[in-house]
C-alpha positions as CSV (number, residue, x, y, z in Angstrom):
1,M,0.0,0.0,-0.1
2,S,1.4,3.3,-1.0
3,K,2.3,6.0,1.7
4,V,-0.3,8.3,0.1
5,L,-3.0,5.8,0.4
6,T,-2.1,4.9,4.0
7,K,-2.0,8.6,5.0
8,W,-5.4,9.0,3.2
9,L,-7.1,6.1,5.2
10,A,-5.7,7.3,8.7
11,M,-7.2,10.8,8.0
12,M,-10.6,9.3,7.1
13,M,-10.7,7.1,10.3
14,V,-9.9,10.3,12.6
15,L,-12.7,12.0,10.5
16,L,-15.3,9.3,11.0
17,L,-14.4,9.1,14.7
18,A,-14.8,12.8,15.1
19,L,-18.2,12.7,13.5
20,S,-19.4,9.8,15.5
21,V,-18.4,11.6,18.7
22,L,-20.3,14.8,17.6
23,A,-23.4,12.8,16.8
24,G,-23.3,11.1,20.1
25,C,-23.1,14.4,22.0
26,G,-26.1,15.7,20.0
27,Q,-28.2,12.9,20.8
28,K,-27.6,13.1,24.5
29,E,-28.4,16.9,24.6
30,E,-31.8,16.2,23.0
31,E,-32.8,13.1,25.0
32,P,-36.1,13.8,26.5
33,Q,-36.5,13.6,30.3
34,P,-39.1,10.9,31.7
35,S,-42.6,12.2,32.4
36,E,-44.1,11.6,35.8
37,Q,-47.7,12.0,34.6
38,G,-48.5,8.5,33.3
39,D,-51.8,7.5,31.6
40,G,-50.2,7.8,28.1
41,E,-50.5,11.7,28.1
42,E,-46.8,12.1,28.8
43,Q,-46.1,10.8,25.4
44,Q,-47.7,14.0,23.8
45,Q,-45.2,16.4,25.5
46,T,-41.5,16.2,26.3
47,E,-41.4,17.8,29.6
48,E,-43.7,18.4,32.3
49,A,-43.0,22.3,32.3
50,K,-44.4,22.2,28.8
51,N,-47.7,20.9,29.5
52,Y,-50.1,23.9,28.6
53,W,-52.8,22.8,31.2
54,D,-50.3,23.2,34.0
55,M,-49.6,26.8,32.8
56,L,-53.1,28.1,32.3
57,D,-53.2,30.0,35.7
58,Q,-49.9,31.4,35.2
59,V,-50.5,33.2,31.6
60,S,-52.6,36.1,30.8
61,D,-53.1,35.2,27.0
62,S,-52.8,32.0,25.0
63,S,-50.0,33.6,23.1
64,D,-47.9,32.8,26.1
65,L,-48.3,29.1,25.9
66,P,-45.9,26.9,24.0
67,D,-46.6,25.0,20.6
68,W,-47.9,21.5,21.0
69,T,-45.3,19.0,19.8
70,G,-47.0,15.8,20.4
71,K,-49.7,13.9,18.2
72,K,-52.0,16.0,16.3
73,L,-55.8,15.1,16.1
74,E,-58.3,16.2,13.5
75,L,-61.8,15.0,14.8
76,S,-65.0,14.6,12.8
77,M,-68.2,15.9,14.6
78,W,-72.0,15.2,14.3
79,Q,-73.8,18.4,15.0
80,A,-77.0,16.5,16.1
81,H,-79.1,19.6,17.0
82,G,-81.8,20.7,14.4
83,P,-82.2,19.9,10.8
84,G,-79.1,21.3,9.8
85,E,-77.3,24.4,8.4
86,A,-79.1,25.8,5.5
87,E,-76.0,27.7,4.5
88,L,-72.4,26.8,5.5
89,K,-70.1,29.7,6.5
90,K,-66.3,29.7,6.4
91,S,-64.1,32.1,8.4
92,D,-61.3,33.2,5.9
93,G,-59.3,35.1,8.7
94,D,-59.9,32.7,11.6
95,V,-57.7,33.6,14.3
96,V,-59.1,31.4,17.2
97,T,-59.4,27.6,16.0
98,P,-55.6,27.9,14.5
99,E,-54.6,29.1,17.9
100,I,-56.5,26.4,19.8
101,F,-54.8,23.8,17.4
102,R,-51.3,25.3,18.0
103,V,-51.7,25.1,21.7
104,T,-53.6,21.6,22.0
105,G,-52.8,19.8,18.8
106,V,-56.6,19.1,18.5
107,K,-59.3,20.8,16.1
108,V,-62.4,19.8,14.5
109,D,-62.2,18.8,10.9
110,A,-64.9,20.8,9.3
111,D,-64.7,18.8,5.9
112,E,-65.3,15.4,7.7
113,S,-67.9,16.9,10.1
114,F,-71.7,16.9,9.4
115,D,-75.3,17.7,10.7
116,N,-78.6,16.0,10.4
117,G,-78.8,17.0,6.8
118,G,-82.3,18.0,6.8
119,Q,-83.4,15.0,8.8
120,T,-84.2,14.5,12.5
121,A,-81.6,13.4,14.8
122,D,-83.2,10.0,15.3
123,V,-83.3,9.4,11.5
124,K,-79.7,10.4,11.2
125,L,-78.8,8.1,14.1
126,G,-80.5,5.0,12.4
127,M,-78.5,6.0,9.2
128,L,-75.2,6.0,11.0
129,A,-76.0,2.7,12.9
130,A,-76.7,1.1,9.5
131,S,-73.5,2.2,7.9
132,G,-71.3,1.8,10.9
133,D,-69.4,4.8,10.0
134,W,-69.4,6.7,13.3
135,P,-67.8,10.2,13.8
136,D,-65.3,11.0,16.6
137,L,-67.8,13.2,18.6
138,I,-71.3,14.0,18.8
139,L,-72.5,17.7,19.6
140,N,-75.8,18.4,21.3
141,A,-77.7,15.1,21.0
142,S,-81.2,15.9,20.4
143,M,-82.3,12.3,19.5
144,S,-85.2,10.9,21.7
145,G,-83.8,9.8,24.9
146,G,-80.7,11.8,24.3
147,L,-77.7,9.6,24.6
148,T,-79.5,6.5,26.0
149,Q,-79.5,4.4,22.7
150,L,-75.8,5.1,22.0
151,V,-74.8,4.2,25.8
152,E,-77.1,1.0,25.5
153,N,-75.1,-0.1,22.5
154,D,-71.8,0.7,24.1
155,K,-70.7,3.5,21.6
156,L,-69.6,6.0,24.0
157,Y,-66.8,6.4,26.5
158,D,-67.8,6.8,30.1
159,L,-66.4,10.0,31.1
160,T,-67.6,10.1,34.8
161,D,-64.0,9.4,36.3
162,L,-62.1,11.0,33.5
163,I,-63.7,14.6,33.7
164,P,-62.4,15.3,37.2
165,K,-59.0,14.1,36.2
166,Y,-58.4,15.7,32.8
167,M,-60.9,18.8,33.0
168,P,-59.9,20.8,36.1
169,N,-61.2,24.0,34.8
170,L,-64.6,22.6,34.1
171,M,-64.8,21.2,37.7
172,K,-63.3,24.3,39.2
173,K,-66.1,26.5,37.4
174,L,-68.9,24.2,38.0
175,G,-68.1,22.3,41.1
176,Q,-69.3,18.7,41.8
177,D,-72.7,19.8,43.1
178,V,-73.6,21.9,40.0
179,L,-72.2,19.1,37.7
180,K,-74.5,16.7,39.4
181,Q,-77.4,19.1,38.9
182,I,-76.8,19.5,35.3
183,A,-76.4,15.7,34.8
184,D,-79.5,14.6,36.8
185,G,-82.2,14.2,34.4
186,D,-80.5,15.5,31.3
187,T,-79.8,12.4,28.9
188,R,-77.6,14.4,26.8
189,V,-75.2,14.5,29.6
190,A,-75.7,11.5,31.7
191,V,-77.4,8.2,31.5
192,N,-78.1,5.9,34.5
193,G,-76.0,8.1,36.7
194,K,-72.9,8.1,34.5
195,I,-71.5,11.1,32.6
196,Y,-71.0,10.5,28.7
197,G,-71.7,14.0,27.5
198,I,-69.3,16.9,28.7
199,P,-71.4,19.8,29.6
200,G,-70.8,23.3,28.3
201,G,-72.7,26.5,27.2
202,I,-74.5,26.8,30.6
203,T,-77.4,29.3,30.3
204,E,-76.6,32.9,30.9
205,Q,-79.4,33.0,33.4
206,T,-77.6,30.6,35.7
207,Y,-74.0,31.9,34.9
208,P,-74.2,34.3,37.9
209,M,-74.9,31.3,40.2
210,V,-71.4,29.7,39.4
211,E,-69.5,32.9,38.8
212,K,-69.9,34.9,41.9
213,S,-67.9,37.9,40.8
214,I,-70.6,38.7,38.1
215,D,-72.0,42.4,38.3
216,A,-75.6,41.9,37.8
217,Q,-76.3,45.1,36.5
218,K,-73.6,45.0,33.8
219,Y,-74.4,41.6,33.0
220,A,-78.1,42.6,32.3
221,I,-77.1,43.2,28.6
222,F,-77.0,39.5,28.5
223,S,-79.5,38.4,31.0
224,P,-81.6,40.9,32.5
225,P,-83.6,39.8,35.6
226,Q,-86.6,37.7,35.1
227,D,-89.3,40.2,34.2
228,W,-93.0,40.7,34.5
229,G,-95.6,40.5,31.6
230,Y,-95.8,43.2,29.0
231,I,-97.1,44.1,25.6
232,W,-95.7,46.3,22.9
233,V,-98.0,49.2,21.9
234,R,-97.6,51.8,19.1
235,D,-96.7,55.0,21.0
236,D,-98.8,57.3,18.6
237,V,-101.9,55.2,19.6
238,L,-100.9,55.1,23.3
239,K,-100.6,58.8,23.6
240,K,-104.3,59.3,22.4
241,L,-105.4,57.1,25.2
242,Y,-102.6,58.4,27.9
243,P,-101.3,61.7,26.9
244,D,-98.8,61.7,29.7
245,A,-97.4,58.2,28.8
246,K,-93.9,58.1,27.5
247,S,-93.2,57.7,23.8
248,Q,-90.2,55.2,22.8
249,K,-88.2,58.2,22.2
250,D,-88.9,59.6,25.7
251,I,-87.9,56.2,27.3
252,E,-84.6,56.3,25.3
253,E,-83.8,59.8,26.3
254,L,-84.5,59.1,29.9
255,Y,-82.3,56.2,29.8
256,M,-79.5,58.3,28.3
257,Q,-80.0,60.9,31.1
258,K,-80.2,58.5,34.2
259,G,-79.1,55.0,33.1
260,S,-82.0,53.3,35.0
261,F,-85.8,53.7,35.7
262,T,-87.9,53.8,38.8
263,K,-91.2,51.9,39.2
264,E,-93.0,55.0,38.6
265,D,-91.2,55.6,35.3
266,I,-92.2,52.2,34.1
267,L,-95.7,52.0,35.1
268,D,-97.0,55.0,33.5
269,V,-99.8,53.2,32.0
270,S,-102.7,51.3,34.4
271,I,-103.3,47.9,33.3
272,N,-103.9,46.3,36.7
273,S,-106.2,43.2,35.8
274,K,-107.4,41.0,33.0
275,D,-110.4,43.2,32.7
276,D,-108.4,46.4,32.4
277,F,-106.4,44.8,29.7
278,V,-109.6,43.8,27.7
279,K,-110.9,47.4,28.0
280,F,-107.6,48.6,26.8
281,L,-107.7,46.7,23.5
282,Y,-111.3,48.1,23.1
283,D,-110.0,51.6,23.6
284,V,-107.4,51.1,21.1
285,K,-110.0,50.0,18.6
286,K,-111.8,53.3,19.2
287,V,-108.7,55.4,18.4
288,I,-107.8,53.4,15.4
289,D,-111.3,54.0,14.1
290,Q,-111.4,57.6,15.2
291,E,-108.1,58.4,13.4
292,G,-108.8,56.3,10.5
293,L,-105.2,54.7,10.8
294,K,-103.8,53.1,7.8
295,E,-100.4,52.1,6.6
296,G,-100.4,52.6,2.9
297,N,-103.8,51.3,1.9
298,Q,-104.0,48.7,4.6
299,P,-106.1,49.5,7.8
300,V,-104.3,49.2,11.2
301,Q,-105.7,46.4,13.4
302,V,-105.8,46.2,17.2
303,T,-103.8,42.9,17.5
304,Y,-103.3,39.2,16.1
305,G,-104.2,35.9,17.7
306,F,-101.5,33.9,15.9
307,A,-98.1,34.5,14.5
308,G,-97.7,31.4,12.2
309,V,-95.9,29.1,14.6
310,D,-97.9,27.9,17.7
311,N,-100.1,29.3,20.4
312,W,-97.1,29.8,22.9
313,G,-96.9,33.5,22.5
314,L,-100.5,34.2,23.0
315,F,-101.4,31.9,25.8
316,T,-98.2,31.1,27.7
317,N,-96.6,34.6,27.4
318,L,-99.5,36.8,27.5
319,T,-102.5,35.0,28.8
320,S,-100.7,33.3,31.6
321,W,-99.7,36.7,32.9
322,L,-103.3,37.9,32.6
323,E,-104.3,34.8,35.0
324,G,-101.6,35.8,37.4
325,A,-99.8,32.5,36.5
326,S,-96.7,34.1,34.8
327,S,-95.0,32.8,31.8
328,G,-93.3,30.0,33.8
329,N,-96.6,28.2,33.3
330,N,-97.8,26.9,30.0
331,Y,-101.0,25.8,28.4
332,F,-100.0,22.0,28.5
333,T,-98.9,21.6,32.1
334,Y,-98.4,23.6,35.3
335,Y,-97.7,22.9,38.9
336,D,-100.8,23.7,41.3
337,K,-99.8,24.4,44.8
338,K,-103.5,24.1,46.0
339,T,-103.7,20.6,44.5
340,Q,-100.1,19.8,45.1
341,K,-99.9,18.2,41.7
342,I,-99.0,18.9,38.0
343,E,-102.3,19.6,36.3
344,Y,-103.2,20.1,32.7
345,M,-103.7,23.9,32.2
346,F,-105.9,23.5,29.0
347,K,-108.5,21.4,31.1
348,Q,-109.0,24.1,33.8
349,P,-112.4,26.0,33.7
350,W,-110.7,29.4,33.9
351,F,-108.5,28.3,30.9
352,K,-111.8,27.7,28.9
353,E,-112.7,31.2,29.8
354,D,-109.7,32.5,28.4
355,L,-110.2,30.8,25.2
356,A,-113.7,32.2,25.0
357,M,-112.6,35.6,25.8
358,W,-110.1,35.5,22.9
359,N,-112.9,34.0,20.6
360,K,-115.2,37.0,21.4
361,L,-112.2,39.5,20.8
362,V,-111.9,37.9,17.4
363,R,-115.7,37.9,16.8
364,D,-115.6,41.8,17.9
365,G,-113.0,42.6,15.3
366,I,-110.4,43.3,18.1
367,V,-108.2,40.4,17.1
368,S,-107.6,40.0,13.4
369,K,-109.4,37.0,12.2
370,E,-107.1,36.7,9.1
371,S,-104.1,36.4,11.6
372,L,-105.4,33.1,12.4
373,I,-104.3,31.7,9.2
374,D,-101.3,33.8,8.6
375,N,-97.8,32.1,8.3
376,N,-95.0,33.5,10.3
377,A,-93.5,35.4,7.4
378,A,-96.9,37.0,6.7
379,A,-97.2,37.9,10.5
380,K,-93.7,39.4,10.8
381,D,-94.3,41.5,7.5
382,K,-97.6,43.0,9.1
383,I,-95.9,43.6,12.5
384,N,-92.9,45.5,10.8
385,K,-95.4,47.4,8.8
386,G,-97.1,48.8,11.8
387,L,-100.4,47.1,10.9
388,Y,-100.9,45.9,14.5
389,A,-101.2,48.5,17.3
390,V,-100.5,45.9,20.1
391,C,-97.9,43.1,19.7
392,Y,-96.6,40.7,22.3
393,Y,-93.8,38.3,23.1
394,N,-91.4,36.9,20.3
395,T,-93.2,38.8,17.6
396,I,-92.2,42.2,18.8
397,P,-91.7,44.8,16.1
398,D,-88.0,45.7,14.9
399,P,-87.4,49.3,16.2
400,A,-84.7,49.7,13.7
401,V,-87.3,49.2,10.9
402,F,-89.3,52.2,12.0
403,K,-86.3,54.5,12.8
404,S,-85.0,53.8,9.4
405,Q,-88.3,54.6,7.7
406,N,-88.5,57.9,9.8
407,K,-92.1,56.6,11.0
408,P,-93.7,59.3,13.3
409,Y,-94.1,56.5,15.9
410,N,-92.4,53.4,17.2
411,Y,-93.4,50.6,19.7
412,R,-92.8,50.8,23.5
413,K,-93.4,48.3,26.3
414,V,-96.5,48.6,28.3
415,Y,-96.4,46.5,31.7
416,L,-99.3,44.5,32.8
417,N,-99.2,45.4,36.5
418,I,-101.0,42.2,37.3
419,P,-99.7,40.4,40.5
420,V,-98.6,36.7,40.4
421,K,-101.0,34.4,42.4
422,Y,-98.2,32.9,44.5
423,D,-100.7,30.9,46.5
424,Q,-101.4,28.7,43.5
425,F,-98.7,29.2,40.8
426,V,-94.8,28.6,40.9
427,V,-92.5,30.7,38.9
428,P,-89.5,28.4,38.6
429,A,-86.0,29.9,39.3
430,P,-83.6,28.9,36.6
431,L,-81.2,25.9,37.4
432,P,-78.0,25.3,36.0
433,K,-78.5,23.8,32.4
434,S,-76.1,22.8,29.7
435,T,-76.8,23.8,26.2
436,S,-73.7,22.5,24.4
437,N,-72.9,18.8,25.1
438,V,-70.0,16.7,23.6
439,A,-69.6,12.8,23.8
440,I,-66.9,10.7,22.3
441,F,-67.4,7.7,20.2
442,K,-65.6,4.3,21.3
443,D,-65.4,3.0,17.6
444,S,-63.6,6.1,16.3
445,V,-61.4,7.4,19.0
446,K,-58.6,5.6,20.7
447,E,-58.5,5.2,24.3
448,E,-55.0,6.6,24.6
449,D,-56.2,10.0,22.9
450,L,-58.9,10.7,25.5
451,P,-56.6,12.6,27.7
452,Q,-55.6,15.0,24.8
453,I,-59.2,15.4,23.7
454,L,-60.4,16.2,27.3
455,H,-57.6,18.8,28.0
456,W,-58.4,20.3,24.6
457,L,-62.1,20.7,25.7
458,D,-60.9,21.9,29.1
459,F,-58.8,24.5,27.5
460,M,-61.6,26.1,25.6
461,I,-63.6,26.4,28.8
462,S,-60.6,27.8,30.9
463,D,-60.3,31.5,31.5
464,T,-57.6,31.7,28.8
465,G,-59.8,29.9,26.5
466,E,-62.6,32.2,27.1
467,K,-60.5,35.1,26.4
468,L,-59.2,33.7,23.2
469,E,-62.7,32.8,21.8
470,S,-64.0,36.4,22.5
471,W,-60.9,38.5,21.5
472,G,-58.5,36.4,19.5
473,P,-54.9,35.8,20.6
474,K,-52.6,38.7,21.5
475,S,-50.5,37.6,18.5
476,A,-53.3,38.5,16.0
477,G,-53.0,42.1,17.1
478,L,-56.8,42.7,17.1
479,W,-56.6,44.4,20.5
480,E,-54.4,46.4,22.8
481,E,-54.3,46.3,26.6
482,N,-53.6,49.4,28.9
483,N,-53.8,49.1,32.6
484,G,-55.5,45.7,32.4
485,K,-58.3,46.9,30.1
486,R,-58.6,45.6,26.6
487,V,-59.8,47.6,23.6
488,F,-60.2,46.5,19.9
489,K,-58.1,48.5,17.6
490,D,-60.7,48.3,14.7
491,K,-63.7,50.4,15.7
492,D,-66.0,48.5,13.3
493,L,-65.0,45.1,15.0
494,E,-65.6,47.0,18.4
495,A,-69.1,48.1,17.3
496,E,-69.8,44.5,16.4
497,M,-68.5,42.9,19.3
498,V,-69.3,45.5,22.2
499,Y,-72.5,47.1,20.9
500,G,-74.1,44.4,18.6
501,E,-73.9,46.5,15.6
502,P,-74.4,44.5,12.2
503,G,-71.2,43.4,10.4
504,D,-69.1,40.5,9.5
505,K,-65.6,41.2,10.8
506,W,-66.5,39.0,13.9
507,A,-67.1,36.1,11.4
508,Y,-64.0,36.9,9.3
509,Y,-61.8,36.3,12.6
510,N,-64.2,33.7,13.9
511,L,-64.7,35.5,17.2
512,G,-67.4,34.4,19.6
513,N,-69.9,37.2,18.8
514,S,-72.8,36.9,21.6
515,W,-75.1,39.2,19.6
516,V,-75.4,36.9,16.6
517,T,-76.8,33.9,18.3
518,G,-77.1,30.7,16.3
519,E,-74.0,31.5,14.3
520,T,-71.0,31.3,16.7
521,E,-71.2,27.6,17.3
522,K,-71.3,26.6,13.6
523,I,-68.8,23.7,12.8
524,S,-68.1,25.3,9.4
525,L,-66.8,28.6,11.0
526,G,-64.4,26.6,13.2
527,W,-66.1,25.2,16.3
528,K,-65.3,26.1,19.9
529,M,-66.7,24.9,23.2
530,P,-68.5,27.5,25.1
531,F,-68.5,27.6,28.8
532,V,-71.6,29.9,28.8
533,H,-74.2,29.9,26.0
534,W,-73.1,32.3,23.1
535,H,-69.9,32.9,24.9
536,K,-71.4,35.4,27.4
537,T,-68.8,35.2,30.0
538,K,-67.0,37.8,32.1
539,F,-64.4,37.9,29.5
540,N,-66.8,38.8,26.7
541,P,-66.1,42.4,25.4
542,A,-69.4,43.7,25.9
543,Y,-69.1,42.9,29.6
544,M,-65.5,43.9,29.9
545,Y,-65.6,47.3,28.1
546,D,-66.5,50.6,29.8
547,R,-69.6,50.8,27.5
548,Q,-71.1,54.0,26.5
549,R,-74.8,54.3,27.0
550,N,-76.7,53.6,24.0
551,P,-80.3,54.3,23.3
552,N,-80.9,50.9,21.7
553,E,-80.3,49.5,25.2
554,A,-83.1,51.4,26.8
555,N,-85.6,48.7,26.6
556,T,-83.3,46.1,28.5
557,Y,-83.2,48.5,31.5
558,F,-86.9,49.7,31.1
559,S,-87.7,46.4,33.0
560,L,-90.0,46.0,36.2
561,G,-87.7,43.0,37.0
562,F,-85.0,45.4,38.1
563,V,-87.3,47.4,40.7
564,E,-89.7,44.6,41.7
565,P,-88.0,41.2,41.5
566,I,-90.4,38.3,40.8
567,K,-90.4,35.7,43.6
568,T,-89.0,32.4,42.2
569,T,-88.8,29.0,43.4
570,Q,-86.0,26.4,42.9
571,T,-87.5,23.4,41.1
572,K,-86.9,21.1,38.4
573,P,-89.5,21.9,35.4
574,F,-92.8,20.6,35.3
575,N,-93.4,21.1,31.4
576,I,-94.9,18.1,29.9
577,Y,-92.0,17.6,27.4
578,N,-89.4,17.5,30.2
579,F,-90.9,14.0,31.0
580,S,-90.6,12.6,27.4
581,D,-87.2,10.9,27.8
582,F,-88.7,8.9,31.0
583,I,-92.5,8.3,30.0
584,P,-93.0,6.8,26.5
585,E,-96.6,7.9,26.5
586,V,-95.3,11.5,27.0
587,Q,-93.0,11.2,24.1
588,K,-95.8,10.1,22.0
589,A,-98.2,12.8,23.0
590,W,-95.5,15.4,22.4
591,A,-94.8,14.0,19.1
592,A,-98.7,14.8,18.3
593,R,-98.3,18.4,19.5
594,Q,-99.1,19.9,16.1
595,S,-102.7,18.2,16.3
596,F,-103.0,19.8,19.7
597,E,-102.0,23.3,18.5
598,D,-104.3,23.1,15.6
599,A,-107.5,22.0,17.5
600,M,-106.8,24.8,20.1
601,L,-106.5,27.4,17.5
602,K,-109.7,26.6,15.8
603,T,-111.7,27.6,19.1
604,L,-110.6,31.0,18.5
605,A,-112.2,31.2,15.0
606,A,-115.8,30.2,16.2
607,S,-118.6,32.2,15.0
608,S,-121.0,31.9,18.0
609,D,-120.9,30.7,21.5
610,S,-122.6,27.4,20.6
611,E,-119.9,26.7,17.8
612,F,-117.2,27.7,20.4
613,E,-118.6,25.0,22.7
614,K,-118.5,22.5,20.0
615,L,-115.0,23.3,18.9
616,Y,-113.7,23.4,22.6
617,N,-115.1,19.8,23.0
618,D,-113.6,18.7,19.8
619,F,-110.3,20.0,21.0
620,I,-110.4,18.2,24.3
621,S,-111.4,15.0,22.5
622,T,-108.6,15.4,20.1
623,V,-105.8,15.9,22.6
624,E,-107.1,13.1,24.8
625,K,-107.0,10.6,21.9
626,N,-103.5,11.7,21.4
627,G,-102.3,11.0,24.8
628,Y,-103.0,14.2,26.7
629,N,-105.3,12.3,29.0
630,D,-105.6,11.5,32.8
631,D,-103.7,8.2,32.6
632,V,-100.7,10.0,31.2
633,L,-100.9,12.8,33.8
634,A,-101.0,10.2,36.5
635,K,-97.8,8.8,35.4
636,I,-96.1,12.3,35.3
637,N,-97.4,12.7,38.8
638,E,-96.0,9.5,40.0
639,L,-92.6,10.3,38.6
640,F,-92.2,14.0,39.5
641,P,-91.8,13.7,43.3
642,K,-88.8,11.3,42.6
643,Y,-87.5,13.3,39.7
644,N,-87.8,16.6,41.7
645,E,-87.0,15.0,45.2
646,A,-84.4,17.6,46.1
647,Y,-86.9,20.5,45.6
648,M,-90.3,19.2,46.5
649,Q,-90.2,21.0,49.8
650,N,-90.2,24.3,47.9
651,L,-93.5,23.7,46.4
652,K,-95.4,23.5,49.5
C-alpha cells in the first residue's frame, strides 16, 4: 500500500471518529426527560413544564403558551341538533381555531364533520348505525332519549371519572354539586348516573350562580332579571289614550340621562287586571277607528291571535300573565300549589274562559281573524309595517325598521301590573343547564387519545380559552391592553362585538359574537366549546368594556324586574316535554303536538257561542286521543316527586 493511500485512510478514520463523537453528543443533549404523569398523556409532550394545562393559571393570554409538539388530532363531529345548516359559512381570517390547534394539537375537521342533513336526529342516528361509520364526536344530542341508545349499545366512552382528572377548569367553574345538578335528568349528559356528555354552554341565566364575581347590573345586557308580563304598543296610539305616557323616544332619552328607571317611570299606563287589559284593547280600537289609521292602503288593526308558529306567544307569554300565572307556566302543564300536583292547564275551567275571551275578541274585530291563518312570514311582515297597534312576546316589532323609515311612531313596552298568584302558581327559578354537550365515540377514538381530547375541551372552557374565543390571541393584533383593560383597535369590530352593531368582521376572525346567536357555534366557522351559552362570560368584550350608554339598550333596562323582583322557586321543570325521555306515552303525546295546537287554535275562530262549545269539546277529545289524558298525567305525577326530590319541599 502506498504511503499516500495509507495517509489518506488514516485521515478518514480520524474524521469518522470525530463525526461519531459529535453525533453522540447531539443525541445526548436532545434526549427527553421521563415524565411523571402516566396514563399515556406524557407521550404527547417532552417535558412536564411544557404541559399547557399546567400553565393556564400563570399566563394572561394563549400567546404565552408553548406550541404543542405531540400527536395532532383532527376530529370529525356530528352536530345533532336541528335539521342542519341551510348555508355553510367559512371564516377566511380565523384567528381562534388555529391558535387552539397550536396550543392543544386538536381541532374539529370541518370537511369531515356533518349535521342532520335535513333529517331529524333520530333518523340520522339510524343511518349512522346502519353504515357503522361513526364520527369521533357528537355535539348536542337531540335524539329521543338523548344519548341513551348510544350508551345502551356501548358506543360512547364513560367520562364520569375522566372529567375530574383531565378537565380541572370545568370542575373548578361548575363544582361537583352543580355538575350533578346538570347531569341529573339530562340524558344528553348522563345516563343511569354515569356522565357520557361533557356539559358546556351553561345558560346565561344561571352563569351568575357559578360565577360569583359577576356584576348583575352590567351582565343585564346578556341576562336581565326575570321580568313581568308586558305588551308592545304603538306609541302614537298610546298617546291618544294616555297623553302623559312616554313615547319610545322619551324612554330612550330618559335612559341616556339616568341609566336606569324607577317603578313610577315604568308603570305610567294602568293595566292592573285582565278586565283592564280587555278594556284597553277596545279603547285602542276606538282610537284606530277615530283616526282612520292606515299603513299605505291597509287599515291598522288592534292585535293578532296567531303569528304562524304555535299558540305559545298568545297563551303562555300573554294570557298566563293575565291569569297571574306568569310565563313560567304553560297551557300544557303547570304545578298547582293548591292541589299539590301537576295539572293540565288546558282542562281548567278558567283556561276555557280565556279561550272564550279571545274568541269574543276575534268576533268583535279586536283580534284579526285573518291572523289565525297567517304564516310566520306574513305575521312578521304586518308587524314590521305597523299594521298591529298591540304586539306581544317574540313577535315584537323591529325598532330599527321604524327608525330607518322615519316613521312618526315606534313601539314601546307597556307593563301588565297584574300580581302573580303565588298561592297557586310557581315561578320556576332557573337551574344550571347545559346547552352544548359533547360525547366521544368508542369506535372512532382511541382510548389513549382521550386525555388529549379532554384537555383540549377543558382549555376552551378555561379563562384563557374564554378570552381567546372572544378576543382572539394577542399575536393576532386585534386588541391592545392598557392598565388591564382591553380595547379593539378596529372600531368596526368593536361596534360589532361590544354594541351588537351589524357587520361580518367577527365572522372573518371567528370570534364568539354573543349578539349573533345561532352563528357562533357553527362547525363550518371553526367550532369552539363555550362555557356559557353564546360565549356570554365575564371575558366577553361587551361585559369587559366601559360601555357608553346606547339608546338601543333602553328597553333592556326599562324593566320591572329591576325594581320589583319576581319571587321564584327552585324546582325542576314541570313542563310536559321534560318527561318525554322517561315516559314513552309522554313522548308519543308530545310528538302529536301539532294536532293539539291546530285544534286549540280553531276554537278562536268560532262564529258563535254554540260553535265555540263544539270546537272546545272537539279540542279536548282530539288531545285526549293523542295522549294528553288522565292516565298519562297520573304517570307524570307518579314520577315527579322522585325526579324533583331535592326541591319538593319548595313547592309547599
